N, CA, C and O atoms as a printed pandas DataFrame, in Angstrom:
     atom_number atom_name residue_name chain_id  residue_number  x_coord  y_coord  z_coord
0              1         N          MET        A               1   86.668  133.878   -8.278
1              2        CA          MET        A               1   86.892  134.079   -6.835
2              3         C          MET        A               1   87.169  133.518   -5.887
3              4         O          MET        A               1   86.922  134.384   -5.048
4              5         N          VAL        A               2   87.532  132.634   -5.321
5              6        CA          VAL        A               2   87.038  132.203   -3.607
6              7         C          VAL        A               2   86.711  132.965   -2.618
7              8         O          VAL        A               2   87.387  133.861   -2.113
8              9         N          ASP        A               3   85.559  132.572   -2.308
9             10        CA          ASP        A               3   85.426  133.257   -1.173
10            11         C          ASP        A               3   85.343  132.137    0.479
11            12         O          ASP        A               3   84.671  131.148    0.771
12            13         N          PHE        A               4   86.392  132.941    1.220
13            14        CA          PHE        A               4   87.131  131.946    2.271
14            15         C          PHE        A               4   86.376  132.309    3.189
15            16         O          PHE        A               4   86.797  131.958    4.291
16            17         N          GLU        A               5   84.620  133.347    3.222
17            18        CA          GLU        A               5   84.117  132.823    4.722
18            19         C          GLU        A               5   82.879  131.604    3.955
19            20         O          GLU        A               5   82.568  130.596    4.590
20            21         N          GLU        A               6   82.440  131.814    2.930
21            22        CA          GLU        A               6   81.514  130.635    2.547
22            23         C          GLU        A               6   82.495  129.028    2.168
23            24         O          GLU        A               6   81.924  127.952    1.992
24            25         N          LEU        A               7   84.130  129.220    2.104
25            26        CA          LEU        A               7   84.851  128.052    1.833
26            27         C          LEU        A               7   84.781  127.256    3.275
27            28         O          LEU        A               7   84.389  126.123    3.554
28            29         N          GLU        A               8   85.326  128.324    4.075
29            30        CA          GLU        A               8   84.843  127.640    6.361
30            31         C          GLU        A               8   84.165  127.557    6.108
31            32         O          GLU        A               8   84.313  126.835    5.123
32            33         N          ARG        A               9   82.567  127.899    6.269
33            34        CA          ARG        A               9   80.973  127.752    6.697
34            35         C          ARG        A               9   80.779  126.286    6.248
35            36         O          ARG        A               9   80.261  125.530    7.070
36            37         N          ALA        A              10   81.158  125.765    4.964
37            38        CA          ALA        A              10   81.037  124.361    4.092
38            39         C          ALA        A              10   82.323  123.402    5.086
39            40         O          ALA        A              10   82.127  122.191    5.181
40            41         N          ALA        A              11   83.416  123.928    5.687
41            42        CA          ALA        A              11   84.486  123.159    6.387
42            43         C          ALA        A              11   83.850  122.214    7.281
43            44         O          ALA        A              11   83.805  120.993    7.434
44            45         N          ARG        A              12   82.936  124.239    8.306
45            46        CA          ARG        A              12   82.338  123.635    9.602
46            47         C          ARG        A              12   81.522  122.663    9.420
47            48         O          ARG        A              12   81.844  121.655   10.049
48            49         N          ALA        A              13   80.085  122.526    8.469
49            50        CA          ALA        A              13   79.398  122.317    8.215
50            51         C          ALA        A              13   79.822  120.551    8.130
51            52         O          ALA        A              13   79.241  119.694    8.796
52            53         N          ILE        A              14   81.004  120.262    7.114
53            54        CA          ILE        A              14   81.323  119.011    7.470
54            55         C          ILE        A              14   82.055  118.678    8.726
55            56         O          ILE        A              14   81.919  117.520    9.120
56            57         N          LEU        A              15   82.724  119.391    9.349
57            58        CA          LEU        A              15   83.090  118.343   10.618
58            59         C          LEU        A              15   82.043  118.669   11.440
59            60         O          LEU        A              15   82.121  118.024   12.486
60            61         N          GLY        A              16   80.861  119.583   11.394
61            62        CA          GLY        A              16   79.082  118.979   11.869
62            63         C          GLY        A              16   78.700  118.044   11.142
63            64         O          GLY        A              16   77.493  117.905   10.941
64            65         N          GLY        A              17   79.708  117.108   10.525
65            66        CA          GLY        A              17   78.824  115.537    9.801
66            67         C          GLY        A              17   78.117  115.675    8.894
67            68         O          GLY        A              17   77.202  114.857    8.800
68            69         N          ALA        A              18   78.244  116.872    7.731
69            70        CA          ALA        A              18   77.780  116.625    6.779
70            71         C          ALA        A              18   78.590  116.557    5.614
71            72         O          ALA        A              18   79.637  117.204    5.642
72            73         N          ARG        A              19   78.201  115.634    4.178
73            74        CA          ARG        A              19   79.402  114.785    3.744
74            75         C          ARG        A              19   79.721  115.551    2.520
75            76         O          ARG        A              19   78.945  115.892    1.628
76            77         N          LEU        A              20   81.435  115.839    2.660
77            78        CA          LEU        A              20   81.363  116.056    1.431
78            79         C          LEU        A              20   81.694  115.642    0.033
79            80         O          LEU        A              20   82.831  115.588   -0.436
80            81         N          LEU        A              21   80.833  115.420   -0.442
81            82        CA          LEU        A              21   80.022  115.302   -2.312
82            83         C          LEU        A              21   80.485  116.322   -2.768
83            84         O          LEU        A              21   80.559  117.512   -2.461
84            85         N          THR        A              22   81.179  114.829   -4.564
85            86        CA          THR        A              22   81.412  116.532   -5.428
86            87         C          THR        A              22   81.060  115.374   -6.465
87            88         O          THR        A              22   81.241  114.159   -6.386
88            89         N          GLY        A              23   80.361  116.350   -7.697
89            90        CA          GLY        A              23   79.883  115.793   -8.695
90            91         C          GLY        A              23   81.284  114.683   -9.402
91            92         O          GLY        A              23   80.952  113.568   -9.804
92            93         N          SER        A              24   83.244  115.243   -9.517
93            94        CA          SER        A              24   83.784  114.408   -9.910
94            95         C          SER        A              24   85.625  115.098   -9.135
95            96         O          SER        A              24   85.986  116.157   -8.620
96            97         N          PHE        A              25   86.077  114.215   -9.357
97            98        CA          PHE        A              25   87.236  114.710   -8.381
98            99         C          PHE        A              25   88.698  113.854   -9.494
99           100         O          PHE        A              25   89.322  112.794   -9.458
100          101         N          VAL        A              26   88.668  115.106  -10.379
101          102        CA          VAL        A              26   89.058  114.572  -11.677
102          103         C          VAL        A              26   90.229  115.993  -11.409
103          104         O          VAL        A              26   89.544  116.843  -10.841
104          105         N          PRO        A              27   91.068  116.315  -11.517
105          106        CA          PRO        A              27   92.290  117.462  -12.150
106          107         C          PRO        A              27   91.862  118.141  -12.949
107          108         O          PRO        A              27   91.699  119.304  -12.580
108          109         N          ALA        A              28   91.538  117.867  -14.137
109          110        CA          ALA        A              28   91.675  118.898  -14.614
110          111         C          ALA        A              28   89.940  117.846  -16.153
111          112         O          ALA        A              28   89.199  116.943  -15.767
112          113         N          TYR        A              29   89.912  118.339  -17.347
113          114        CA          TYR        A              29   88.355  118.252  -18.289
114          115         C          TYR        A              29   89.171  118.327  -20.017
115          116         O          TYR        A              29   90.243  118.929  -20.087
116          117         N          ALA        A              30   88.702  117.824  -21.033
117          118        CA          ALA        A              30   89.100  118.911  -22.137
118          119         C          ALA        A              30   88.879  119.825  -22.332
119          120         O          ALA        A              30   87.659  119.922  -22.206
120          121         N          GLY        A              31   89.556  121.314  -22.774
121          122        CA          GLY        A              31   89.564  122.043  -23.384
122          123         C          GLY        A              31   89.597  122.386  -24.956
123          124         O          GLY        A              31   89.713  121.369  -25.639
124          125         N          ALA        A              32   89.542  123.266  -25.491
125          126        CA          ALA        A              32   89.261  123.681  -27.044
126          127         C          ALA        A              32   91.309  124.463  -27.018
127          128         O          ALA        A              32   91.777  124.494  -28.156
128          129         N          ASN        A              33   92.141  124.902  -26.073
129          130        CA          ASN        A              33   92.811  125.088  -26.092
130          131         C          ASN        A              33   93.964  124.422  -24.859
131          132         O          ASN        A              33   95.032  124.843  -24.414
132          133         N          GLY        A              34   93.238  123.338  -24.624
133          134        CA          GLY        A              34   94.040  122.073  -23.726
134          135         C          GLY        A              34   93.043  122.177  -22.137
135          136         O          GLY        A              34   91.892  122.565  -21.938
136          137         N          PRO        A              35   94.003  121.687  -21.300
137          138        CA          PRO        A              35   92.999  120.798  -20.217
138          139         C          PRO        A              35   92.945  122.176  -19.542
139          140         O          PRO        A              35   93.834  123.023  -19.629
140          141         N          ILE        A              36   91.717  122.309  -18.813
141          142        CA          ILE        A              36   90.845  122.980  -18.156
142          143         C          ILE        A              36   91.071  122.312  -16.647
143          144         O          ILE        A              36   90.860  121.156  -16.279
144          145         N          PHE        A              37   91.594  123.498  -15.881
145          146        CA          PHE        A              37   91.585  122.123  -14.843
146          147         C          PHE        A              37   90.480  122.624  -13.959
147          148         O          PHE        A              37   90.083  123.785  -14.062
148          149         N          SER        A              38   89.919  121.687  -12.998
149          150        CA          SER        A              38   88.751  122.117  -11.778
150          151         C          SER        A              38   88.579  122.158  -11.070
151          152         O          SER        A              38   88.762  121.263  -10.244
152          153         N          ARG        A              39   88.072  123.294  -10.861
153          154        CA          ARG        A              39   87.353  124.060   -9.750
154          155         C          ARG        A              39   86.776  123.205   -8.557
155          156         O          ARG        A              39   87.211  123.402   -7.423
156          157         N          GLY        A              40   85.919  122.371   -8.767
157          158        CA          GLY        A              40   85.451  122.030   -8.122
158          159         C          GLY        A              40   86.153  120.661   -7.801
159          160         O          GLY        A              40   85.313  119.910   -7.306
160          161         N          ALA        A              41   87.160  120.169   -7.881
161          162        CA          ALA        A              41   88.144  119.456   -7.126
162          163         C          ALA        A              41   89.420  119.538   -6.408
163          164         O          ALA        A              41   90.026  118.799   -5.633
164          165         N          MET        A              42   89.762  121.530   -7.313
165          166        CA          MET        A              42   90.235  121.896   -5.871
166          167         C          MET        A              42   89.872  122.180   -5.217
167          168         O          MET        A              42   90.388  121.953   -4.122
168          169         N          LEU        A              43   88.324  123.136   -5.339
169          170        CA          LEU        A              43   87.725  123.145   -3.478
170          171         C          LEU        A              43   87.352  121.853   -2.782
171          172         O          LEU        A              43   87.256  121.963   -1.560
172          173         N          THR        A              44   87.094  120.511   -3.349
173          174        CA          THR        A              44   87.077  119.968   -3.363
174          175         C          THR        A              44   88.082  119.676   -2.019
175          176         O          THR        A              44   87.807  119.761   -0.823
176          177         N          ALA        A              45   89.269  119.326   -2.644
177          178        CA          ALA        A              45   90.997  118.999   -2.366
178          179         C          ALA        A              45   91.011  119.705   -1.242
179          180         O          ALA        A              45   91.343  119.197   -0.171
180          181         N          ALA        A              46   90.460  121.604   -1.436
181          182        CA          ALA        A              46   90.489  122.090    0.387
182          183         C          ALA        A              46   89.871  121.324    1.234
183          184         O          ALA        A              46   90.062  120.527    2.152
184          185         N          LEU        A              47   89.254  121.715    0.761
185          186        CA          LEU        A              47   87.612  121.042    1.496
186          187         C          LEU        A              47   88.482  119.471    2.594
187          188         O          LEU        A              47   88.312  119.458    3.814
188          189         N          ALA        A              48   89.125  118.611    2.062
189          190        CA          ALA        A              48   89.022  117.129    2.034
190          191         C          ALA        A              48   90.245  117.876    3.357
191          192         O          ALA        A              48   89.918  118.046    4.532
192          193         N          LYS        A              49   91.745  118.248    2.730
193          194        CA          LYS        A              49   92.965  118.336    3.590
194          195         C          LYS        A              49   92.287  119.386    4.867
195          196         O          LYS        A              49   92.588  119.091    6.023
196          197         N          ALA        A              50   91.512  120.421    4.663
197          198        CA          ALA        A              50   91.053  120.720    6.192
198          199         C          ALA        A              50   90.303  120.307    7.244
199          200         O          ALA        A              50   90.427  120.770    8.378
200          201         N          THR        A              51   88.978  118.857    6.710
201          202        CA          THR        A              51   88.367  119.004    7.357
202          203         C          THR        A              51   89.276  117.083    7.632
203          204         O          THR        A              51   89.654  116.852    8.781
204          205         N          GLY        A              52   89.449  116.246    6.822
205          206        CA          GLY        A              52   90.177  114.739    7.191
206          207         C          GLY        A              52   88.733  114.885    6.317
207          208         O          GLY        A              52   88.247  115.524    7.249
208          209         N          ALA        A              53   87.861  114.853    5.540
209          210        CA          ALA        A              53   86.821  114.050    4.914
210          211         C          ALA        A              53   87.439  113.129    4.033
211          212         O          ALA        A              53   88.633  112.852    4.153
212          213         N          ARG        A              54   86.879  112.745    3.353
213          214        CA          ARG        A              54   87.123  111.891    2.353
214          215         C          ARG        A              54   86.005  112.424    1.279
215          216         O          ARG        A              54   84.879  112.461    1.774
216          217         N          PRO        A              55   86.100  112.952   -0.445
217          218        CA          PRO        A              55   85.312  112.635   -0.566
218          219         C          PRO        A              55   84.556  111.955   -1.685
219          220         O          PRO        A              55   84.951  111.427   -2.724
220          221         N          VAL        A              56   82.725  112.213   -0.899
221          222        CA          VAL        A              56   81.918  110.743   -2.310
222          223         C          VAL        A              56   82.118  111.540   -3.524
223          224         O          VAL        A              56   82.244  112.727   -3.223
224          225         N          VAL        A              57   82.169  111.396   -4.369
225          226        CA          VAL        A              57   82.565  111.183   -5.733
226          227         C          VAL        A              57   80.721  111.029   -6.248
227          228         O          VAL        A              57   80.211  110.104   -5.617
228          229         N          VAL        A              58   79.799  111.664   -7.128
229          230        CA          VAL        A              58   78.597  111.388   -6.699
230          231         C          VAL        A              58   77.969  111.415   -8.877
231          232         O          VAL        A              58   76.963  111.050   -9.487
232          233         N          GLY        A              59   79.712  112.268   -9.368
233          234        CA          GLY        A              59   79.087  112.594  -10.539
234          235         C          GLY        A              59   79.909  110.417  -11.723
235          236         O          GLY        A              59   79.484  109.292  -11.458
236          237         N          LYS        A              60   80.794  110.691  -12.593
237          238        CA          LYS        A              60   81.276  110.132  -13.129
238          239         C          LYS        A              60   82.959  109.559  -12.781
239          240         O          LYS        A              60   83.689  109.535  -13.771
240          241         N          PRO        A              61   83.277  109.331  -12.101
241          242        CA          PRO        A              61   82.426  107.843  -12.729
242          243         C          PRO        A              61   82.193  107.392  -10.961
243          244         O          PRO        A              61   83.044  107.628  -10.103
244          245         N          SER        A              62   80.704  106.631  -10.658
245          246        CA          SER        A              62   80.537  106.864   -9.600
246          247         C          SER        A              62   79.228  105.493   -9.502
247          248         O          SER        A              62   78.753  104.966  -10.509
248          249         N          ARG        A              63   78.824  105.110   -8.013
249          250        CA          ARG        A              63   77.871  103.618   -8.387
250          251         C          ARG        A              63   76.723  104.728   -8.683
251          252         O          ARG        A              63   75.804  104.568   -9.486
252          253         N          ALA        A              64   77.006  106.210   -7.659
253          254        CA          ALA        A              64   75.126  106.936   -7.802
254          255         C          ALA        A              64   75.144  107.159   -9.273
255          256         O          ALA        A              64   74.006  107.432   -9.652
256          257         N          ALA        A              65   76.122  107.143  -10.367
257          258        CA          ALA        A              65   76.125  107.947  -11.789
258          259         C          ALA        A              65   75.984  107.042  -12.434
259          260         O          ALA        A              65   76.014  107.417  -13.606
260          261         N          LEU        A              66   75.734  105.273  -12.316
261          262        CA          LEU        A              66   75.412  103.833  -12.896
262          263         C          LEU        A              66   73.857  104.074  -12.532
263          264         O          LEU        A              66   73.031  104.258  -13.427
264          265         N          ARG        A              67   73.419  104.059  -10.807
265          266        CA          ARG        A              67   72.415  104.222  -10.770
266          267         C          ARG        A              67   71.423  104.614  -11.271
267          268         O          ARG        A              67   70.520  103.829  -11.563
268          269         N          THR        A              68   71.318  106.268  -11.557
269          270        CA          THR        A              68   71.086  106.816  -12.664
270          271         C          THR        A              68   70.968  106.477  -13.683
271          272         O          THR        A              68   69.848  106.339  -14.175
272          273         N          ILE        A              69   71.928  106.264  -14.253
273          274        CA          ILE        A              69   72.106  105.115  -16.266
274          275         C          ILE        A              69   70.473  104.148  -15.622
275          276         O          ILE        A              69   69.250  104.066  -15.739
276          277         N          GLU        A              70   70.872  103.969  -15.392
277          278        CA          GLU        A              70   69.797  102.107  -15.102
278          279         C          GLU        A              70   68.868  103.068  -14.294
279          280         O          GLU        A              70   69.349  102.670  -13.234
280          281         N          GLN        A              71   68.119  103.821  -13.960
281          282        CA          GLN        A              71   66.928  104.502  -13.803
282          283         C          GLN        A              71   66.566  105.443  -15.485
283          284         O          GLN        A              71   65.878  105.070  -16.436
284          285         N          GLN        A              72   67.243  106.549  -15.320
285          286        CA          GLN        A              72   67.022  106.552  -16.826
286          287         C          GLN        A              72   66.900  105.989  -17.904
287          288         O          GLN        A              72   66.514  106.850  -18.694
288          289         N          LEU        A              73   66.992  105.149  -18.347
289          290        CA          LEU        A              73   67.411  103.874  -19.614
290          291         C          LEU        A              73   66.888  102.800  -18.989
291          292         O          LEU        A              73   66.982  101.743  -19.612
292          293         N          GLY        A              74   66.291  102.766  -17.786
293          294        CA          GLY        A              74   65.878  101.257  -18.124
294          295         C          GLY        A              74   66.407  100.284  -18.246
295          296         O          GLY        A              74   65.730   99.335  -17.851
296          297         N          ALA        A              75   67.509   99.995  -18.687
297          298        CA          ALA        A              75   68.693   99.147  -19.130
298          299         C          ALA        A              75   69.533   98.570  -17.682
299          300         O          ALA        A              75   69.427   99.236  -16.653
300          301         N          GLY        A              76   70.236   97.491  -17.691
301          302        CA          GLY        A              76   71.437   97.246  -17.011
302          303         C          GLY        A              76   73.199   97.888  -17.719
303          304         O          GLY        A              76   73.556   97.935  -18.896
304          305         N          THR        A              77   73.897   98.257  -16.576
305          306        CA          THR        A              77   75.121   99.395  -17.478
306          307         C          THR        A              77   75.759   97.806  -18.681
307          308         O          THR        A              77   76.536   97.982  -19.620
308          309         N          GLN        A              78   75.272   96.646  -18.353
309          310        CA          GLN        A              78   75.685   95.626  -19.282
310          311         C          GLN        A              78   75.800   95.409  -20.162
311          312         O          GLN        A              78   76.522   94.652  -20.809
312          313         N          GLU        A              79   74.586   96.509  -20.456
313          314        CA          GLU        A              79   73.865   96.414  -21.572
314          315         C          GLU        A              79   74.603   97.184  -23.098
315          316         O          GLU        A              79   74.725   96.857  -24.279
316          317         N          LEU        A              80   75.008   98.478  -22.153
317          318        CA          LEU        A              80   75.674   99.938  -22.610
318          319         C          LEU        A              80   76.832   99.663  -23.060
319          320         O          LEU        A              80   77.596   98.812  -22.604
320          321         N          ALA        A              81   77.056  100.534  -24.184
321          322        CA          ALA        A              81   78.371  100.679  -24.087
322          323         C          ALA        A              81   78.979  102.478  -24.170
323          324         O          ALA        A              81   78.573  103.253  -25.037
324          325         N          VAL        A              82   79.946  102.850  -23.141
325          326        CA          VAL        A              82   79.775  103.705  -22.603
326          327         C          VAL        A              82   81.241  104.533  -23.506
327          328         O          VAL        A              82   82.164  103.731  -23.647
328          329         N          ILE        A              83   81.475  105.650  -23.968
329          330        CA          ILE        A              83   81.766  105.905  -25.405
330          331         C          ILE        A              83   82.128  107.742  -24.699
331          332         O          ILE        A              83   81.140  108.435  -24.455
332          333         N          GLY        A              84   83.415  108.279  -24.469
333          334        CA          GLY        A              84   83.988  109.186  -24.370
334          335         C          GLY        A              84   85.638  110.165  -24.144
335          336         O          GLY        A              84   85.664  110.430  -25.346
336          337         N          ASP        A              85   86.076  110.400  -23.961
337          338        CA          ASP        A              85   87.549  111.541  -24.575
338          339         C          ASP        A              85   88.441  110.670  -23.106
339          340         O          ASP        A              85   89.460  109.984  -23.029
340          341         N          ASP        A              86   87.406  111.159  -22.103
341          342        CA          ASP        A              86   88.096  110.780  -20.684
342          343         C          ASP        A              86   88.628  109.445  -20.050
343          344         O          ASP        A              86   87.855  108.631  -19.545
344          345         N          LEU        A              87   90.087  109.248  -20.105
345          346        CA          LEU        A              87   89.833  108.576  -18.966
346          347         C          LEU        A              87   89.560  108.081  -17.557
347          348         O          LEU        A              87   88.831  107.163  -17.182
348          349         N          ASP        A              88   90.120  108.690  -17.058
349          350        CA          ASP        A              88   89.194  108.964  -15.399
350          351         C          ASP        A              88   87.643  109.269  -15.698
351          352         O          ASP        A              88   87.065  109.049  -14.633
352          353         N          LEU        A              89   86.839  109.619  -16.532
353          354        CA          LEU        A              89   85.642  109.714  -15.761
354          355         C          LEU        A              89   84.789  108.985  -17.029
355          356         O          LEU        A              89   83.694  108.532  -16.698
356          357         N          ASP        A              90   85.200  108.818  -18.525
357          358        CA          ASP        A              90   84.084  107.709  -18.890
358          359         C          ASP        A              90   84.585  106.781  -18.952
359          360         O          ASP        A              90   83.773  105.987  -18.475
360          361         N          VAL        A              91   85.815  106.019  -19.352
361          362        CA          VAL        A              91   86.367  104.900  -19.358
362          363         C          VAL        A              91   85.941  104.091  -17.839
363          364         O          VAL        A              91   85.400  103.048  -17.471
364          365         N          ALA        A              92   86.330  104.847  -17.479
365          366        CA          ALA        A              92   86.264  104.408  -15.730
366          367         C          ALA        A              92   85.049  104.466  -15.537
367          368         O          ALA        A              92   84.725  103.895  -14.496
368          369         N          LEU        A              93   84.263  104.893  -16.069
369          370        CA          LEU        A              93   82.138  105.190  -15.390
370          371         C          LEU        A              93   81.709  103.500  -16.180
371          372         O          LEU        A              93   80.816  102.802  -15.699
372          373         N          GLY        A              94   82.464  103.099  -17.335
373          374        CA          GLY        A              94   81.600  101.870  -18.267
374          375         C          GLY        A              94   82.327  101.073  -17.465
375          376         O          GLY        A              94   81.651  100.113  -17.092
376          377         N          ARG        A              95   83.822  101.073  -16.891
377          378        CA          ARG        A              95   84.592   99.981  -16.147
378          379         C          ARG        A              95   83.685   99.505  -15.224
379          380         O          ARG        A              95   82.874   98.586  -15.335
380          381         N          LEU        A              96   83.954  100.347  -14.163
381          382        CA          LEU        A              96   82.881  100.512  -12.932
382          383         C          LEU        A              96   80.902   99.420  -13.027
383          384         O          LEU        A              96   80.369   98.524  -12.372
384          385         N          GLY        A              97   80.534  100.276  -14.244
385          386        CA          GLY        A              97   78.889   99.180  -14.859
386          387         C          GLY        A              97   79.652   98.366  -15.220
387          388         O          GLY        A              97   79.892   97.853  -14.127
388          389         N          GLY        A              98   80.467   97.619  -16.180
389          390        CA          GLY        A              98   80.609   96.826  -16.293
390          391         C          GLY        A              98   80.032   96.706  -17.881
391          392         O          GLY        A              98   79.499   95.750  -18.444
392          393         N          SER        A              99   80.411   98.297  -18.461
393          394        CA          SER        A              99   80.393   98.343  -20.578
394          395         C          SER        A              99   80.687   98.292  -21.011
395          396         O          SER        A              99   81.768   97.801  -20.684
396          397         N          ARG        A             100   80.617   98.533  -22.356
397          398        CA          ARG        A             100   81.711   98.195  -22.815
398          399         C          ARG        A             100   82.289   99.576  -23.095
399          400         O          ARG        A             100   81.434  100.454  -23.207
400          401         N          THR        A             101   83.630   99.978  -23.238
401          402        CA          THR        A             101   84.099  101.239  -23.419
402          403         C          THR        A             101   84.936  101.471  -24.194
403          404         O          THR        A             101   85.908  100.736  -24.369
404          405         N          ILE        A             102   84.668  102.807  -24.963
405          406        CA          ILE        A             102   85.554  103.467  -26.395
406          407         C          ILE        A             102   85.950  104.423  -25.660
407          408         O          ILE        A             102   85.273  105.181  -24.968
408          409         N          LEU        A             103   87.309  104.378  -25.847
409          410        CA          LEU        A             103   88.376  106.259  -25.834
410          411         C          LEU        A             103   87.517  106.534  -27.322
411          412         O          LEU        A             103   87.265  105.892  -28.342
412          413         N          VAL        A             104   87.215  108.039  -26.712
413          414        CA          VAL        A             104   87.642  108.916  -28.690
414          415         C          VAL        A             104   88.781  109.214  -28.479
415          416         O          VAL        A             104   88.960  109.251  -27.262
416          417         N          ARG        A             105   89.803  109.487  -29.117
417          418        CA          ARG        A             105   91.078  109.844  -28.833
418          419         C          ARG        A             105   91.138  111.441  -29.038
419          420         O          ARG        A             105   92.133  112.024  -28.608
420          421         N          SER        A             106   90.032  112.238  -29.729
421          422        CA          SER        A             106   90.431  113.698  -29.602
422          423         C          SER        A             106   90.221  114.341  -28.768
423          424         O          SER        A             106   90.581  115.508  -28.924
424          425         N          GLY        A             107   89.593  114.010  -27.536
425          426        CA          GLY        A             107   89.695  114.640  -26.195
426          427         C          GLY        A             107   91.234  114.318  -25.564
427          428         O          GLY        A             107   92.317  113.953  -26.021
428          429         N          ILE        A             108   90.579  114.735  -24.006
429          430        CA          ILE        A             108   91.942  114.951  -22.714
430          431         C          ILE        A             108   93.109  113.488  -22.715
431          432         O          ILE        A             108   94.217  113.112  -22.333
432          433         N          SER        A             109   92.158  113.170  -23.288
433          434        CA          SER        A             109   93.297  111.269  -22.744
434          435         C          SER        A             109   93.296  110.932  -23.823
435          436         O          SER        A             109   93.162  109.716  -23.963
436          437         N          GLY        A             110   93.453  111.869  -25.264
437          438        CA          GLY        A             110   93.606  111.357  -26.874
438          439         C          GLY        A             110   95.552  110.649  -26.624
439          440         O          GLY        A             110   95.741  109.480  -26.960
440          441         N          GLY        A             111   96.608  111.364  -26.129
441          442        CA          GLY        A             111   97.941  111.574  -26.325
442          443         C          GLY        A             111   97.782  110.179  -25.531
443          444         O          GLY        A             111   98.403  109.940  -26.567
444          445         N          VAL        A             112   97.558  108.796  -24.623
445          446        CA          VAL        A             112   97.788  108.155  -23.815
446          447         C          VAL        A             112   98.171  107.188  -24.710
447          448         O          VAL        A             112   97.638  107.297  -25.815
448          449         N          GLN        A             113   99.145  106.024  -24.526
449          450        CA          GLN        A             113   99.244  105.100  -24.585
450          451         C          GLN        A             113   98.479  103.914  -24.032
451          452         O          GLN        A             113   98.651  103.245  -23.013
452          453         N          VAL        A             114   97.603  103.855  -24.985
453          454        CA          VAL        A             114   96.579  102.645  -24.094
454          455         C          VAL        A             114   97.112  101.084  -23.711
455          456         O          VAL        A             114   96.797  100.492  -22.678
456          457         N          GLU        A             115   97.864  100.629  -24.622
457          458        CA          GLU        A             115   98.530   99.272  -24.607
458          459         C          GLU        A             115   99.169   99.357  -23.726
459          460         O          GLU        A             115   99.179   98.151  -23.479
460          461         N          GLN        A             116   99.931   99.888  -22.757
461          462        CA          GLN        A             116  100.576  100.894  -21.322
462          463         C          GLN        A             116  100.019  100.461  -20.425
463          464         O          GLN        A             116  100.543  100.067  -19.384
464          465         N          LEU        A             117   98.318  100.471  -20.817
465          466        CA          LEU        A             117   97.686  100.715  -18.879
466          467         C          LEU        A             117   97.295   99.830  -18.840
467          468         O          LEU        A             117   97.013   99.175  -19.844
468          469         N          PRO        A             118   97.056   99.315  -17.229
469          470        CA          PRO        A             118   96.670   98.178  -16.480
470          471         C          PRO        A             118   95.685   97.443  -17.354
471          472         O          PRO        A             118   94.831   98.067  -17.984
472          473         N          ALA        A             119   95.742   96.693  -17.384
473          474        CA          ALA        A             119   94.358   96.019  -18.099
474          475         C          ALA        A             119   93.150   96.390  -17.431
475          476         O          ALA        A             119   92.273   96.687  -18.243
476          477         N          ARG        A             120   92.650   96.512  -15.733
477          478        CA          ARG        A             120   91.700   96.991  -15.687
478          479         C          ARG        A             120   91.052   98.766  -15.991
479          480         O          ARG        A             120   89.991   99.283  -15.640
480          481         N          ARG        A             121   92.025   99.230  -16.645
481          482        CA          ARG        A             121   91.628  100.987  -17.074
482          483         C          ARG        A             121   91.615  101.053  -18.585
483          484         O          ARG        A             121   91.350  102.093  -19.188
484          485         N          ARG        A             122   91.979   99.631  -19.320
485          486        CA          ARG        A             122   91.561  100.599  -20.713
486          487         C          ARG        A             122   90.827  100.033  -21.791
487          488         O          ARG        A             122   90.841   98.866  -22.182
488          489         N          PRO        A             123   90.212  100.966  -22.202
489          490        CA          PRO        A             123   88.580  100.897  -22.805
490          491         C          PRO        A             123   88.531   99.580  -24.023
491          492         O          PRO        A             123   89.408   99.424  -24.872
492          493         N          ASP        A             124   87.613   98.930  -23.912
493          494        CA          ASP        A             124   87.797   98.333  -25.297
494          495         C          ASP        A             124   87.942   98.245  -26.656
495          496         O          ASP        A             124   88.166   97.230  -27.315
496          497         N          ALA        A             125   87.754   99.750  -27.163
497          498        CA          ALA        A             125   87.784  100.100  -28.642
498          499         C          ALA        A             125   88.540  101.201  -28.197
499          500         O          ALA        A             125   88.801  101.305  -26.998
500          501         N          VAL        A             126   88.902  101.986  -28.968
501          502        CA          VAL        A             126   89.398  103.477  -29.300
502          503         C          VAL        A             126   89.673  103.621  -30.715
503          504         O          VAL        A             126   90.380  102.933  -31.451
504          505         N          VAL        A             127   89.037  104.559  -30.928
505          506        CA          VAL        A             127   89.009  105.842  -32.565
506          507         C          VAL        A             127   89.159  106.837  -32.190
507          508         O          VAL        A             127   88.766  107.322  -31.129
508          509         N          ASP        A             128   89.853  107.367  -33.146
509          510        CA          ASP        A             128   90.367  109.023  -33.476
510          511         C          ASP        A             128   89.332  109.944  -33.170
511          512         O          ASP        A             128   89.645  111.124  -33.011
512          513         N          GLY        A             129   87.907  109.522  -33.040
513          514        CA          GLY        A             129   86.741  111.299  -33.253
514          515         C          GLY        A             129   85.848  110.532  -33.806
515          516         O          GLY        A             129   86.015  109.646  -34.643
516          517         N          ILE        A             130   84.671  110.989  -33.195
517          518        CA          ILE        A             130   83.749  110.575  -33.070
518          519         C          ILE        A             130   82.883  110.012  -34.057
519          520         O          ILE        A             130   82.354  108.907  -33.933
520          521         N          ALA        A             131   82.694  111.015  -35.349
521          522        CA          ALA        A             131   82.570  111.162  -37.068
522          523         C          ALA        A             131   83.087  108.826  -36.789
523          524         O          ALA        A             131   82.105  108.154  -37.105
524          525         N          ASP        A             132   84.075  108.116  -36.415
525          526        CA          ASP        A             132   84.465  106.969  -36.858
526          527         C          ASP        A             132   83.631  106.111  -36.379
527          528         O          ASP        A             132   83.395  104.982  -36.810
528          529         N          LEU        A             133   83.098  106.738  -35.324
529          530        CA          LEU        A             133   82.002  105.553  -34.664
530          531         C          LEU        A             133   80.471  104.701  -35.527
531          532         O          LEU        A             133   79.912  103.607  -35.456
532          533         N          LEU        A             134   80.291  106.063  -36.349
533          534        CA          LEU        A             134   79.343  106.287  -37.317
534          535         C          LEU        A             134   79.682  104.372  -38.520
535          536         O          LEU        A             134   78.704  103.650  -38.714
536          537         N          GLU        A             135   80.474  104.137  -38.843
537          538        CA          GLU        A             135   81.235  103.004  -39.205
538          539         C          GLU        A             135   80.652  102.167  -38.458
539          540         O          GLU        A             135   80.188  101.373  -39.276
540          541         N          TRP        A             136   80.227  101.642  -36.967
541          542        CA          TRP        A             136   79.553  100.917  -35.729
542          543         C          TRP        A             136   78.299  100.310  -35.751
543          544         O          TRP        A             136   77.866   99.200  -35.441
544          545         N          LEU        A             137   77.515  102.048  -36.509
545          546        CA          LEU        A             137   76.410  102.358  -36.612
546          547         C          LEU        A             137   74.876  101.459  -37.478
547          548         O          LEU        A             137   73.763  101.986  -37.464
């Protein structure tokens, strides 16, 4: 349930100088029974509309997430492969960091025609499921 008083307080804080940060701004995530619409994106969109602020993504895909990955792993993102089921989150994060990217078709982006995507959005490899990755290890 949306608490409109809290939402208004947040909008006033943003108008007062607070940054509008969000973990992600994608419309939906993969769920067992189809897409799960992102409540965070809905709230972020409402606050952006009300305040005119531009949301800053600090989760996938963002430079902030890449810095955290490099710090935690002690390796540059160019040395890594990012594996995931979402073009807009996982593959986008990998592309942003210069990593190899592998799209797993069993998730939210499974039906996408990869060959029709612009090269800048295309993963380096595509597998049908996680089990297919075992061959590469």
